N, CA, C, O and CB atoms as a CASP TS submission, in Angstrom:
PFRMAT TS
TARGET T0000
AUTHOR 0000-0000-0000
METHOD Language model
MODEL 1
PARENT N/A
ATOM      1  N   UNK     1      35.490  28.293 -50.676  1.00  0.00           N
ATOM      2  CA  UNK     1      36.154  29.562 -51.008  1.00  0.00           C
ATOM      3  C   UNK     1      37.455  29.704 -50.224  1.00  0.00           C
ATOM      4  O   UNK     1      38.434  30.246 -50.737  1.00  0.00           O
ATOM      5  CB  UNK     1      35.220  30.762 -50.712  1.00  0.00           C
ATOM      6  N   UNK     2      37.468  29.216 -48.983  1.00  0.00           N
ATOM      7  CA  UNK     2      38.690  29.342 -48.179  1.00  0.00           C
ATOM      8  C   UNK     2      39.853  28.601 -48.825  1.00  0.00           C
ATOM      9  O   UNK     2      40.988  29.077 -48.810  1.00  0.00           O
ATOM     10  CB  UNK     2      38.456  28.808 -46.760  1.00  0.00           C
ATOM     11  N   UNK     3      39.560  27.418 -49.401  1.00  0.00           N
ATOM     12  CA  UNK     3      40.623  26.636 -50.044  1.00  0.00           C
ATOM     13  C   UNK     3      41.173  27.403 -51.248  1.00  0.00           C
ATOM     14  O   UNK     3      42.384  27.445 -51.465  1.00  0.00           O
ATOM     15  CB  UNK     3      40.092  25.236 -50.484  1.00  0.00           C
ATOM     16  N   UNK     4      40.280  28.005 -52.022  1.00  0.00           N
ATOM     17  CA  UNK     4      40.735  28.766 -53.187  1.00  0.00           C
ATOM     18  C   UNK     4      41.605  29.940 -52.753  1.00  0.00           C
ATOM     19  O   UNK     4      42.634  30.212 -53.372  1.00  0.00           O
ATOM     20  CB  UNK     4      39.535  29.270 -54.008  1.00  0.00           C
ATOM     21  N   UNK     5      41.200  30.634 -51.695  1.00  0.00           N
ATOM     22  CA  UNK     5      42.009  31.754 -51.199  1.00  0.00           C
ATOM     23  C   UNK     5      43.379  31.269 -50.761  1.00  0.00           C
ATOM     24  O   UNK     5      44.389  31.913 -51.046  1.00  0.00           O
ATOM     25  CB  UNK     5      41.303  32.462 -50.032  1.00  0.00           C
ATOM     26  N   UNK     6      43.419  30.138 -50.070  1.00  0.00           N
ATOM     27  CA  UNK     6      44.688  29.590 -49.601  1.00  0.00           C
ATOM     28  C   UNK     6      45.588  29.252 -50.784  1.00  0.00           C
ATOM     29  O   UNK     6      46.782  29.550 -50.760  1.00  0.00           O
ATOM     30  CB  UNK     6      44.453  28.341 -48.731  1.00  0.00           C
ATOM     31  N   UNK     7      45.024  28.633 -51.819  1.00  0.00           N
ATOM     32  CA  UNK     7      45.817  28.273 -53.005  1.00  0.00           C
ATOM     33  C   UNK     7      46.363  29.534 -53.670  1.00  0.00           C
ATOM     34  O   UNK     7      47.521  29.566 -54.087  1.00  0.00           O
ATOM     35  CB  UNK     7      44.960  27.456 -54.017  1.00  0.00           C
ATOM     36  N   UNK     8      45.540  30.566 -53.770  1.00  0.00           N
ATOM     37  CA  UNK     8      45.996  31.807 -54.390  1.00  0.00           C
ATOM     38  C   UNK     8      47.137  32.425 -53.591  1.00  0.00           C
ATOM     39  O   UNK     8      48.129  32.869 -54.169  1.00  0.00           O
ATOM     40  CB  UNK     8      44.836  32.802 -54.513  1.00  0.00           C
ATOM     41  N   UNK     9      47.003  32.456 -52.261  1.00  0.00           N
ATOM     42  CA  UNK     9      48.050  33.042 -51.417  1.00  0.00           C
ATOM     43  C   UNK     9      49.351  32.267 -51.575  1.00  0.00           C
ATOM     44  O   UNK     9      50.424  32.856 -51.708  1.00  0.00           O
ATOM     45  CB  UNK     9      47.614  33.058 -49.934  1.00  0.00           C
ATOM     46  N   UNK    10      49.247  30.935 -51.560  1.00  0.00           N
ATOM     47  CA  UNK    10      50.449  30.104 -51.699  1.00  0.00           C
ATOM     48  C   UNK    10      51.092  30.338 -53.066  1.00  0.00           C
ATOM     49  O   UNK    10      52.315  30.427 -53.172  1.00  0.00           O
ATOM     50  CB  UNK    10      50.104  28.600 -51.514  1.00  0.00           C
ATOM     51  N   UNK    11      50.271  30.436 -54.108  1.00  0.00           N
ATOM     52  CA  UNK    11      50.808  30.639 -55.454  1.00  0.00           C
ATOM     53  C   UNK    11      51.529  31.989 -55.538  1.00  0.00           C
ATOM     54  O   UNK    11      52.620  32.078 -56.099  1.00  0.00           O
ATOM     55  CB  UNK    11      49.675  30.563 -56.511  1.00  0.00           C
ATOM     56  N   UNK    12      50.922  33.026 -54.983  1.00  0.00           N
ATOM     57  CA  UNK    12      51.547  34.358 -55.019  1.00  0.00           C
ATOM     58  C   UNK    12      52.844  34.350 -54.218  1.00  0.00           C
ATOM     59  O   UNK    12      53.847  34.915 -54.652  1.00  0.00           O
ATOM     60  CB  UNK    12      50.579  35.438 -54.464  1.00  0.00           C
ATOM     61  N   UNK    13      52.827  33.709 -53.046  1.00  0.00           N
ATOM     62  CA  UNK    13      54.035  33.654 -52.211  1.00  0.00           C
ATOM     63  C   UNK    13      55.138  32.897 -52.937  1.00  0.00           C
ATOM     64  O   UNK    13      56.293  33.323 -52.913  1.00  0.00           O
ATOM     65  CB  UNK    13      53.734  32.986 -50.847  1.00  0.00           C
ATOM     66  N   UNK    14      54.804  31.783 -53.580  1.00  0.00           N
ATOM     67  CA  UNK    14      55.809  31.002 -54.298  1.00  0.00           C
ATOM     68  C   UNK    14      56.392  31.828 -55.449  1.00  0.00           C
ATOM     69  O   UNK    14      57.600  31.797 -55.686  1.00  0.00           O
ATOM     70  CB  UNK    14      55.194  29.683 -54.834  1.00  0.00           C
ATOM     71  N   UNK    15      55.544  32.560 -56.155  1.00  0.00           N
ATOM     72  CA  UNK    15      56.030  33.391 -57.257  1.00  0.00           C
ATOM     73  C   UNK    15      56.975  34.479 -56.749  1.00  0.00           C
ATOM     74  O   UNK    15      58.013  34.737 -57.358  1.00  0.00           O
ATOM     75  CB  UNK    15      54.850  34.024 -58.007  1.00  0.00           C
ATOM     76  N   UNK    16      56.613  35.115 -55.636  1.00  0.00           N
ATOM     77  CA  UNK    16      57.468  36.170 -55.083  1.00  0.00           C
ATOM     78  C   UNK    16      58.794  35.582 -54.626  1.00  0.00           C
ATOM     79  O   UNK    16      59.846  36.186 -54.836  1.00  0.00           O
ATOM     80  CB  UNK    16      56.767  36.889 -53.908  1.00  0.00           C
ATOM     81  N   UNK    17      58.754  34.411 -54.006  1.00  0.00           N
ATOM     82  CA  UNK    17      60.001  33.786 -53.536  1.00  0.00           C
ATOM     83  C   UNK    17      60.895  33.426 -54.716  1.00  0.00           C
ATOM     84  O   UNK    17      62.103  33.657 -54.667  1.00  0.00           O
ATOM     85  CB  UNK    17      59.698  32.523 -52.695  1.00  0.00           C
ATOM     86  N   UNK    18      60.318  32.864 -55.776  1.00  0.00           N
ATOM     87  CA  UNK    18      61.120  32.477 -56.934  1.00  0.00           C
ATOM     88  C   UNK    18      61.736  33.720 -57.590  1.00  0.00           C
ATOM     89  O   UNK    18      62.890  33.686 -58.017  1.00  0.00           O
ATOM     90  CB  UNK    18      60.256  31.694 -57.957  1.00  0.00           C
ATOM     91  N   UNK    19      60.970  34.814 -57.671  1.00  0.00           N
ATOM     92  CA  UNK    19      61.515  36.040 -58.254  1.00  0.00           C
ATOM     93  C   UNK    19      62.651  36.564 -57.386  1.00  0.00           C
ATOM     94  O   UNK    19      63.682  36.991 -57.907  1.00  0.00           O
ATOM     95  CB  UNK    19      60.413  37.115 -58.409  1.00  0.00           C
ATOM     96  N   UNK    20      62.474  36.536 -56.073  1.00  0.00           N
ATOM     97  CA  UNK    20      63.525  37.019 -55.172  1.00  0.00           C
ATOM     98  C   UNK    20      64.778  36.167 -55.301  1.00  0.00           C
ATOM     99  O   UNK    20      65.889  36.696 -55.288  1.00  0.00           O
ATOM    100  CB  UNK    20      63.034  37.018 -53.715  1.00  0.00           C
ATOM    101  N   UNK    21      64.612  34.849 -55.427  1.00  0.00           N
ATOM    102  CA  UNK    21      65.767  33.972 -55.562  1.00  0.00           C
ATOM    103  C   UNK    21      66.508  34.270 -56.864  1.00  0.00           C
ATOM    104  O   UNK    21      67.738  34.300 -56.883  1.00  0.00           O
ATOM    105  CB  UNK    21      65.333  32.494 -55.515  1.00  0.00           C
ATOM    106  N   UNK    22      65.770  34.489 -57.950  1.00  0.00           N
ATOM    107  CA  UNK    22      66.399  34.805 -59.233  1.00  0.00           C
ATOM    108  C   UNK    22      67.174  36.114 -59.129  1.00  0.00           C
ATOM    109  O   UNK    22      68.291  36.210 -59.636  1.00  0.00           O
ATOM    110  CB  UNK    22      65.339  34.894 -60.357  1.00  0.00           C
ATOM    111  N   UNK    23      66.600  37.120 -58.482  1.00  0.00           N
ATOM    112  CA  UNK    23      67.273  38.410 -58.342  1.00  0.00           C
ATOM    113  C   UNK    23      68.549  38.241 -57.524  1.00  0.00           C
ATOM    114  O   UNK    23      69.579  38.823 -57.864  1.00  0.00           O
ATOM    115  CB  UNK    23      66.337  39.450 -57.678  1.00  0.00           C
ATOM    116  N   UNK    24      68.496  37.451 -56.452  1.00  0.00           N
ATOM    117  CA  UNK    24      69.683  37.241 -55.624  1.00  0.00           C
ATOM    118  C   UNK    24      70.757  36.511 -56.420  1.00  0.00           C
ATOM    119  O   UNK    24      71.934  36.854 -56.310  1.00  0.00           O
ATOM    120  CB  UNK    24      69.327  36.447 -54.350  1.00  0.00           C
ATOM    121  N   UNK    25      70.385  35.521 -57.212  1.00  0.00           N
ATOM    122  CA  UNK    25      71.371  34.786 -58.007  1.00  0.00           C
ATOM    123  C   UNK    25      72.051  35.727 -58.998  1.00  0.00           C
ATOM    124  O   UNK    25      73.269  35.665 -59.166  1.00  0.00           O
ATOM    125  CB  UNK    25      70.702  33.605 -58.755  1.00  0.00           C
ATOM    126  N   UNK    26      71.285  36.598 -59.656  1.00  0.00           N
ATOM    127  CA  UNK    26      71.876  37.538 -60.613  1.00  0.00           C
ATOM    128  C   UNK    26      72.838  38.480 -59.900  1.00  0.00           C
ATOM    129  O   UNK    26      73.920  38.770 -60.411  1.00  0.00           O
ATOM    130  CB  UNK    26      70.775  38.344 -61.341  1.00  0.00           C
ATOM    131  N   UNK    27      72.443  38.964 -58.708  1.00  0.00           N
ATOM    132  CA  UNK    27      73.303  39.882 -57.966  1.00  0.00           C
ATOM    133  C   UNK    27      74.601  39.190 -57.572  1.00  0.00           C
ATOM    134  O   UNK    27      75.677  39.762 -57.746  1.00  0.00           O
ATOM    135  CB  UNK    27      72.580  40.414 -56.718  1.00  0.00           C
ATOM    136  N   UNK    28      74.522  37.980 -57.048  1.00  0.00           N
ATOM    137  CA  UNK    28      75.728  37.279 -56.610  1.00  0.00           C
ATOM    138  C   UNK    28      76.633  36.978 -57.809  1.00  0.00           C
ATOM    139  O   UNK    28      77.855  37.082 -57.704  1.00  0.00           O
ATOM    140  CB  UNK    28      75.356  35.971 -55.872  1.00  0.00           C
ATOM    141  N   UNK    29      76.043  36.609 -58.933  1.00  0.00           N
ATOM    142  CA  UNK    29      76.853  36.314 -60.115  1.00  0.00           C
ATOM    143  C   UNK    29      77.566  37.576 -60.598  1.00  0.00           C
ATOM    144  O   UNK    29      78.751  37.526 -60.927  1.00  0.00           O
ATOM    145  CB  UNK    29      75.974  35.728 -61.243  1.00  0.00           C
ATOM    146  N   UNK    30      76.862  38.702 -60.644  1.00  0.00           N
ATOM    147  CA  UNK    30      77.479  39.946 -61.118  1.00  0.00           C
ATOM    148  C   UNK    30      78.554  40.408 -60.139  1.00  0.00           C
ATOM    149  O   UNK    30      79.610  40.876 -60.564  1.00  0.00           O
ATOM    150  CB  UNK    30      76.411  41.051 -61.303  1.00  0.00           C
ATOM    151  N   UNK    31      78.304  40.287 -58.844  1.00  0.00           N
ATOM    152  CA  UNK    31      79.290  40.735 -57.858  1.00  0.00           C
ATOM    153  C   UNK    31      80.513  39.822 -57.884  1.00  0.00           C
ATOM    154  O   UNK    31      81.643  40.301 -57.792  1.00  0.00           O
ATOM    155  CB  UNK    31      78.671  40.766 -56.438  1.00  0.00           C
ATOM    156  N   UNK    32      80.298  38.512 -58.009  1.00  0.00           N
ATOM    157  CA  UNK    32      81.433  37.584 -58.037  1.00  0.00           C
ATOM    158  C   UNK    32      82.263  37.846 -59.298  1.00  0.00           C
ATOM    159  O   UNK    32      83.492  37.791 -59.244  1.00  0.00           O
ATOM    160  CB  UNK    32      80.942  36.095 -57.994  1.00  0.00           C
ATOM    161  N   UNK    33      81.614  38.129 -60.423  1.00  0.00           N
ATOM    162  CA  UNK    33      82.340  38.411 -61.653  1.00  0.00           C
ATOM    163  C   UNK    33      83.136  39.710 -61.495  1.00  0.00           C
ATOM    164  O   UNK    33      84.274  39.805 -61.956  1.00  0.00           O
ATOM    165  CB  UNK    33      81.365  38.507 -62.855  1.00  0.00           C
ATOM    166  N   UNK    34      82.538  40.700 -60.849  1.00  0.00           N
ATOM    167  CA  UNK    34      83.230  41.980 -60.661  1.00  0.00           C
ATOM    168  C   UNK    34      84.444  41.807 -59.757  1.00  0.00           C
ATOM    169  O   UNK    34      85.505  42.363 -60.043  1.00  0.00           O
ATOM    170  CB  UNK    34      82.273  43.032 -60.068  1.00  0.00           C
ATOM    171  N   UNK    35      84.313  41.056 -58.687  1.00  0.00           N
ATOM    172  CA  UNK    35      85.433  40.863 -57.767  1.00  0.00           C
ATOM    173  C   UNK    35      86.539  40.062 -58.444  1.00  0.00           C
ATOM    174  O   UNK    35      87.719  40.364 -58.269  1.00  0.00           O
ATOM    175  CB  UNK    35      84.965  40.152 -56.479  1.00  0.00           C
ATOM    176  N   UNK    36      86.163  39.040 -59.218  1.00  0.00           N
ATOM    177  CA  UNK    36      87.185  38.214 -59.868  1.00  0.00           C
ATOM    178  C   UNK    36      87.947  39.064 -60.896  1.00  0.00           C
ATOM    179  O   UNK    36      89.158  38.909 -61.049  1.00  0.00           O
ATOM    180  CB  UNK    36      86.536  36.963 -60.553  1.00  0.00           C
ATOM    181  N   UNK    37      87.250  39.948 -61.590  1.00  0.00           N
ATOM    182  CA  UNK    37      87.929  40.784 -62.594  1.00  0.00           C
ATOM    183  C   UNK    37      88.882  41.758 -61.909  1.00  0.00           C
ATOM    184  O   UNK    37      89.967  42.024 -62.425  1.00  0.00           O
ATOM    185  CB  UNK    37      86.896  41.561 -63.454  1.00  0.00           C
ATOM    186  N   UNK    38      88.487  42.293 -60.748  1.00  0.00           N
ATOM    187  CA  UNK    38      89.357  43.236 -60.060  1.00  0.00           C
ATOM    188  C   UNK    38      90.565  42.495 -59.490  1.00  0.00           C
ATOM    189  O   UNK    38      91.677  43.022 -59.496  1.00  0.00           O
ATOM    190  CB  UNK    38      88.588  43.976 -58.938  1.00  0.00           C
ATOM    191  N   UNK    39      90.345  41.267 -58.994  1.00  0.00           N
ATOM    192  CA  UNK    39      91.474  40.501 -58.439  1.00  0.00           C
ATOM    193  C   UNK    39      92.456  40.123 -59.546  1.00  0.00           C
ATOM    194  O   UNK    39      93.667  40.124 -59.325  1.00  0.00           O
ATOM    195  CB  UNK    39      90.968  39.225 -57.716  1.00  0.00           C
ATOM    196  N   UNK    40      91.944  39.802 -60.732  1.00  0.00           N
ATOM    197  CA  UNK    40      92.832  39.387 -61.812  1.00  0.00           C
ATOM    198  C   UNK    40      93.755  40.536 -62.206  1.00  0.00           C
ATOM    199  O   UNK    40      94.895  40.324 -62.619  1.00  0.00           O
ATOM    200  CB  UNK    40      92.020  38.908 -63.030  1.00  0.00           C
ATOM    201  N   UNK    41      93.230  41.779 -62.069  1.00  0.00           N
ATOM    202  CA  UNK    41      94.066  42.930 -62.413  1.00  0.00           C
ATOM    203  C   UNK    41      95.179  43.060 -61.375  1.00  0.00           C
ATOM    204  O   UNK    41      96.007  43.967 -61.468  1.00  0.00           O
ATOM    205  CB  UNK    41      93.217  44.243 -62.486  1.00  0.00           C
TER
END
């Protein structure tokens, strides 16, 4: 049972990390696009 619990914890942690990375990538892309548009003006 301990091994199963460990696998579940690792899976949940990996999912949370991947979601956080995706959110950060979207934020950086939107902010970089916004700054580039303001600089072009």
